Backbone as a printed PyTorch tensor [residue, N CA C, xyz], in Angstrom:
tensor([[[ 21.2280,  -6.0940,  -6.0260],
         [ 20.4510,  -5.5150,  -4.8350],
         [ 21.0370,  -5.3640,  -3.5430]],

        [[ 20.7650,  -3.9390,  -3.1960],
         [ 21.7230,  -3.5120,  -1.9530],
         [ 21.4780,  -4.2180,  -0.6840]],

        [[ 22.1600,  -3.8400,   0.1150],
         [ 22.1640,  -4.5350,   1.4610],
         [ 20.9080,  -3.8740,   2.2070]],

        [[ 20.4370,  -2.6830,   2.0080],
         [ 19.1760,  -2.1150,   2.2850],
         [ 18.2300,  -2.8030,   2.0420]],

        [[ 17.8950,  -3.2520,   0.7280],
         [ 16.8020,  -4.0310,   0.2730],
         [ 16.5680,  -5.0640,   0.8200]],

        [[ 17.8910,  -5.9890,   0.9940],
         [ 17.6500,  -7.2690,   1.5790],
         [ 17.6670,  -7.5090,   3.2220]],

        [[ 17.9050,  -6.1570,   3.6150],
         [ 17.6180,  -6.2530,   5.1550],
         [ 16.6860,  -5.2820,   5.7790]],

        [[ 15.9110,  -4.5370,   5.1310],
         [ 14.8030,  -3.5650,   5.7610],
         [ 13.7570,  -4.1490,   5.8920]],

        [[ 13.2420,  -4.7960,   7.1470],
         [ 12.3200,  -5.2880,   7.4850],
         [ 10.8270,  -4.5700,   7.5060]],

        [[ 11.1330,  -3.2200,   7.3310],
         [ 10.0500,  -2.2930,   7.2730],
         [  9.2470,  -2.2160,   6.0750]],

        [[  9.9840,  -2.6690,   5.0020],
         [  9.3380,  -2.3830,   3.6010],
         [  8.9250,  -3.8710,   3.0990]],

        [[  9.2390,  -4.9170,   3.7110],
         [  9.2150,  -6.3580,   3.2560],
         [  7.9020,  -6.5040,   2.6380]],

        [[  6.6490,  -6.0010,   3.3110],
         [  5.3130,  -6.3240,   2.4960],
         [  5.0430,  -5.6070,   1.4070]],

        [[  5.7190,  -4.3960,   1.2070],
         [  5.6850,  -3.7550,   0.3160],
         [  6.7260,  -4.3290,  -1.1800]],

        [[  7.6720,  -4.6740,  -0.8020],
         [  8.5760,  -5.3490,  -1.6830],
         [  8.2270,  -6.5950,  -2.1570]],

        [[  7.8930,  -7.3590,  -1.1280],
         [  7.0760,  -8.7890,  -1.4510],
         [  5.8120,  -8.7330,  -1.0610]],

        [[  4.9290,  -8.2890,  -1.7700],
         [  3.5170,  -8.2000,  -1.4500],
         [  2.8250,  -9.4760,  -1.5130]],

        [[  1.6580,  -9.7800,  -0.6850],
         [  0.8000, -11.0290,  -0.4960],
         [ -0.5640, -10.4750,  -0.5820]],

        [[ -1.5930, -11.0870,  -0.8110],
         [ -2.9100, -10.6710,  -1.0350],
         [ -3.4290, -10.8390,   0.4810]],

        [[ -4.4920,  -9.8340,   0.6680],
         [ -5.3510,  -9.7810,   1.9030],
         [ -6.6570,  -9.9790,   1.4420]],

        [[ -7.5810, -10.4650,   2.2290],
         [ -9.0560, -10.3440,   2.0720],
         [ -9.6820,  -9.1120,   2.5590]],

        [[-10.3960,  -8.2190,   1.7710],
         [-11.1050,  -7.2230,   2.5150],
         [-12.4510,  -7.4520,   2.0100]],

        [[-13.5130,  -7.0460,   2.7720],
         [-14.9380,  -7.1790,   2.5150],
         [-15.3940,  -5.7530,   1.9790]],

        [[-16.2200,  -5.8490,   0.8920],
         [-16.7610,  -4.4380,   0.3690],
         [-17.6720,  -3.7910,   1.1400]],

        [[-17.5580,  -2.5470,   1.6170],
         [-18.5890,  -1.9490,   2.4560],
         [-19.7150,  -1.9430,   1.9480]],

        [[-20.1230,  -1.9130,   0.6080],
         [-21.3690,  -1.6930,   0.2060],
         [-22.1200,  -2.9980,  -0.0230]],

        [[-21.5080,  -4.1830,  -0.6100],
         [-22.1850,  -5.3480,  -1.0060],
         [-21.3240,  -6.5290,  -0.0990]],

        [[-20.5590,  -6.4640,   0.8870],
         [-19.9280,  -7.4290,   1.7840],
         [-19.2070,  -8.6080,   0.9940]],

        [[-18.9390,  -8.4040,  -0.3880],
         [-18.1450,  -9.4260,  -1.0480],
         [-16.9200,  -9.3030,  -0.8070]],

        [[-16.3830, -10.2640,  -0.3800],
         [-14.9230, -10.4750,  -0.2760],
         [-14.0400, -10.3180,  -1.1870]],

        [[-13.0990,  -9.3700,  -1.2640],
         [-12.2110,  -9.0010,  -2.5680],
         [-10.5890,  -9.2170,  -1.9750]],

        [[ -9.7210,  -9.5870,  -2.9790],
         [ -8.4370,  -9.5220,  -2.5540],
         [ -7.7810,  -8.3140,  -3.0550]],

        [[ -6.8360,  -7.8730,  -1.9010],
         [ -6.1190,  -6.7870,  -2.2640],
         [ -4.7890,  -6.9170,  -1.7710]],

        [[ -3.7280,  -6.7630,  -2.6250],
         [ -2.3510,  -7.0860,  -2.4310],
         [ -1.7500,  -5.8200,  -1.3130]],

        [[ -0.8090,  -6.0950,  -0.4950],
         [ -0.0870,  -5.4100,   0.5400],
         [  0.3610,  -4.1320,   0.0170]],

        [[  0.6870,  -4.1180,  -1.2350],
         [  1.2540,  -2.9850,  -1.6820],
         [  0.2960,  -2.0460,  -2.6880]],

        [[ -0.7420,  -2.5130,  -2.5490],
         [ -1.7740,  -1.6330,  -3.0870],
         [ -2.9030,  -1.0210,  -1.9490]],

        [[ -3.3670,  -0.0770,  -2.0990],
         [ -4.2560,   0.6930,  -1.2570],
         [ -5.8470,   0.4220,  -1.6240]],

        [[ -6.1670,   0.4780,  -2.9080],
         [ -7.5550,   0.0600,  -3.1450],
         [ -7.7670,  -0.7470,  -4.6190]],

        [[ -8.7510,  -1.6370,  -4.6880],
         [ -9.1720,  -2.2470,  -5.8440],
         [-10.6690,  -2.1140,  -6.1520]],

        [[-10.9990,  -2.3920,  -7.2350],
         [-12.6260,  -2.4380,  -7.6210],
         [-13.0680,  -3.7690,  -7.0220]],

        [[-14.3990,  -3.5330,  -6.4540],
         [-15.0550,  -4.5640,  -6.0220],
         [-15.4210,  -5.7480,  -7.2680]],

        [[-15.0720,  -6.8010,  -7.0510],
         [-15.4440,  -7.8680,  -7.9170],
         [-16.9290,  -7.9250,  -8.5300]],

        [[-17.8440,  -7.5780,  -7.4940],
         [-19.2710,  -7.5980,  -7.6260],
         [-19.8660,  -6.3560,  -7.9720]],

        [[-19.7640,  -5.4350,  -6.9580],
         [-20.6260,  -4.2810,  -7.2210],
         [-19.6950,  -3.1220,  -8.2740]],

        [[-18.3050,  -3.3470,  -8.2330],
         [-17.5300,  -2.2690,  -8.8390],
         [-16.8740,  -1.0410,  -8.1380]],

        [[-17.5270,  -0.9720,  -6.9130],
         [-17.0650,   0.1690,  -6.2120],
         [-15.8960,   0.0690,  -5.4630]],

        [[-15.0630,   0.9910,  -5.3030],
         [-13.9430,   1.1790,  -4.7200],
         [-13.7630,   0.2840,  -3.2700]],

        [[-12.8770,  -0.6090,  -3.1130],
         [-12.7620,  -1.3890,  -1.9240],
         [-11.3950,  -0.7940,  -1.2300]],

        [[-11.1090,  -0.3530,  -0.2570],
         [ -9.9250,  -0.0740,   0.2130],
         [ -9.2810,  -0.7180,   1.4040]],

        [[ -8.2490,  -0.9050,   1.8150],
         [ -7.6280,  -1.6190,   2.9550],
         [ -6.7690,  -0.6050,   3.6260]],

        [[ -6.8530,  -0.7530,   4.9840],
         [ -5.9590,   0.2810,   5.9490],
         [ -4.4950,  -0.0850,   5.8890]],

        [[ -3.7560,   1.0330,   5.4830],
         [ -2.4240,   0.9050,   5.5050],
         [ -1.8420,   0.7610,   6.7200]],

        [[ -1.1450,  -0.0530,   7.1480],
         [ -0.3180,  -0.1700,   8.3620],
         [  0.9090,   0.9750,   8.3830]],

        [[  0.9940,   1.5640,   9.7230],
         [  2.2160,   2.3380,   9.7610],
         [  3.4370,   1.9720,   8.7100]],

        [[  4.2030,   2.6160,   8.1310],
         [  5.4440,   2.2020,   7.4990],
         [  6.4540,   3.1050,   7.3230]],

        [[  7.5890,   2.4290,   7.1370],
         [  9.0180,   3.4640,   7.2180],
         [  9.0520,   4.2740,   6.0610]],

        [[  8.2770,   3.8730,   5.0800],
         [  8.2200,   4.6600,   4.0030],
         [  7.8020,   6.2380,   4.1280]],

        [[  6.9960,   6.3990,   5.1680],
         [  6.4780,   7.8630,   5.4940],
         [  7.8510,   8.5430,   6.3120]],

        [[  8.7720,   8.0270,   6.6070],
         [  9.8580,   8.9430,   7.3250],
         [ 11.3160,   8.3710,   6.9290]],

        [[ 11.5870,   7.2400,   6.2030],
         [ 12.9300,   6.9870,   5.8070],
         [ 13.5180,   7.4880,   4.6850]],

        [[ 14.4990,   8.3160,   4.6850],
         [ 15.0240,   9.0020,   3.6870],
         [ 15.4800,   7.8500,   2.5270]],

        [[ 15.6690,   6.4460,   2.6790],
         [ 16.1670,   5.8020,   1.5310],
         [ 14.5800,   4.8770,   0.8140]],

        [[ 13.5290,   5.4440,   1.3680],
         [ 12.2690,   4.7010,   0.8410],
         [ 12.2060,   4.5890,  -0.2440]],

        [[ 12.3030,   5.6730,  -1.1070],
         [ 12.1560,   5.9470,  -2.6970],
         [ 13.0080,   4.9650,  -3.4700]],

        [[ 14.2020,   4.6920,  -2.9170],
         [ 15.1320,   3.8780,  -3.5190],
         [ 14.8280,   2.4400,  -3.1900]],

        [[ 14.2970,   2.0970,  -1.9890],
         [ 14.2650,   0.9300,  -1.5010],
         [ 12.8690,   0.0670,  -2.2540]],

        [[ 11.9080,   0.7490,  -2.4180],
         [ 10.6520,   0.3930,  -2.9170],
         [ 10.4720,   0.6820,  -4.3250]],

        [[ 11.2630,   1.8480,  -4.8710],
         [ 10.9580,   2.2390,  -6.2390],
         [ 10.1690,   3.2450,  -6.3280]],

        [[ 10.6240,   4.3000,  -7.2510],
         [  9.9240,   5.5700,  -7.1100],
         [  8.3770,   5.7340,  -7.6420]],

        [[  7.9740,   4.6670,  -8.5070],
         [  6.4730,   4.6250,  -8.8120],
         [  5.5040,   4.0860,  -7.6890]],

        [[  6.1350,   3.1380,  -7.0080],
         [  5.3780,   2.5560,  -5.9810],
         [  5.5850,   3.4860,  -4.8130]],

        [[  6.4370,   4.0430,  -4.4590],
         [  6.5570,   5.2140,  -3.3550],
         [  5.6280,   6.1950,  -3.6830]],

        [[  5.6490,   6.7930,  -4.8650],
         [  4.6850,   7.9430,  -5.1650],
         [  3.1650,   7.4730,  -4.9180]],

        [[  2.8390,   6.3670,  -5.4610],
         [  1.4830,   5.8930,  -5.3180],
         [  0.9780,   5.5300,  -3.8580]],

        [[  2.0460,   5.0830,  -3.0580],
         [  1.3750,   5.0130,  -1.7180],
         [  1.5950,   6.1500,  -0.8730]],

        [[  2.5640,   7.0170,  -1.2650],
         [  2.6560,   8.3210,  -0.4100],
         [  1.4990,   9.2010,  -0.7550]],

        [[  0.7990,   9.1540,  -2.1200],
         [ -0.3170,   9.9690,  -2.0850],
         [ -1.5730,   9.6110,  -1.3850]],

        [[ -1.5900,   8.1510,  -1.1970],
         [ -2.5080,   7.7760,  -0.1960],
         [ -2.1920,   8.1270,   1.1380]],

        [[ -0.9130,   7.9270,   1.6180],
         [ -0.5770,   8.7500,   2.9940],
         [ -1.0680,  10.1610,   3.1310]],

        [[ -0.9180,  10.7280,   2.2040],
         [ -0.9440,  12.2210,   2.2610],
         [ -2.6320,  12.4400,   2.3580]],

        [[ -3.4060,  11.6970,   1.4540],
         [ -4.5850,  11.7290,   1.3750],
         [ -5.2270,  11.4220,   2.9050]],

        [[ -4.7750,  10.3750,   3.4330],
         [ -5.2960,   9.9260,   4.7290],
         [ -5.1620,  11.0550,   5.8560]],

        [[ -3.8310,  11.6400,   5.5550],
         [ -3.4360,  12.7120,   6.5870],
         [ -3.9820,  14.3850,   6.4960]],

        [[ -4.7470,  14.3480,   5.1570],
         [ -5.1000,  15.5530,   4.6830],
         [ -4.1840,  16.5060,   4.2880]],

        [[ -3.0850,  16.0950,   4.2460],
         [ -1.9000,  16.9380,   3.4610],
         [ -1.9330,  16.6070,   1.8840]],

        [[ -2.0790,  18.0460,   1.3540],
         [ -1.8020,  18.0390,  -0.1690],
         [ -0.7100,  18.3150,  -0.7780]],

        [[  0.1050,  17.7470,  -1.7270],
         [  1.4140,  18.0760,  -2.1820],
         [  1.4340,  17.5810,  -3.3900]]])
């Protein structure tokens, strides 16, 4: 593990995710979404439940892809781009 991965506080919740509770907009059921995820299916009604992504260093740090891994980086950046209206 690199020094960057051990010492970067900005990506901690992405590298070491934890669950958050988010209520479904449609049926108000509480669902669990991990901090490295943007959305999940509601366990009651099946609709998409999303959580607000906090500002993160992955948006500007040149080492972000290596720090959190290419697959997770691409998945999260798709969400960031969609939220900002950028298509790429």
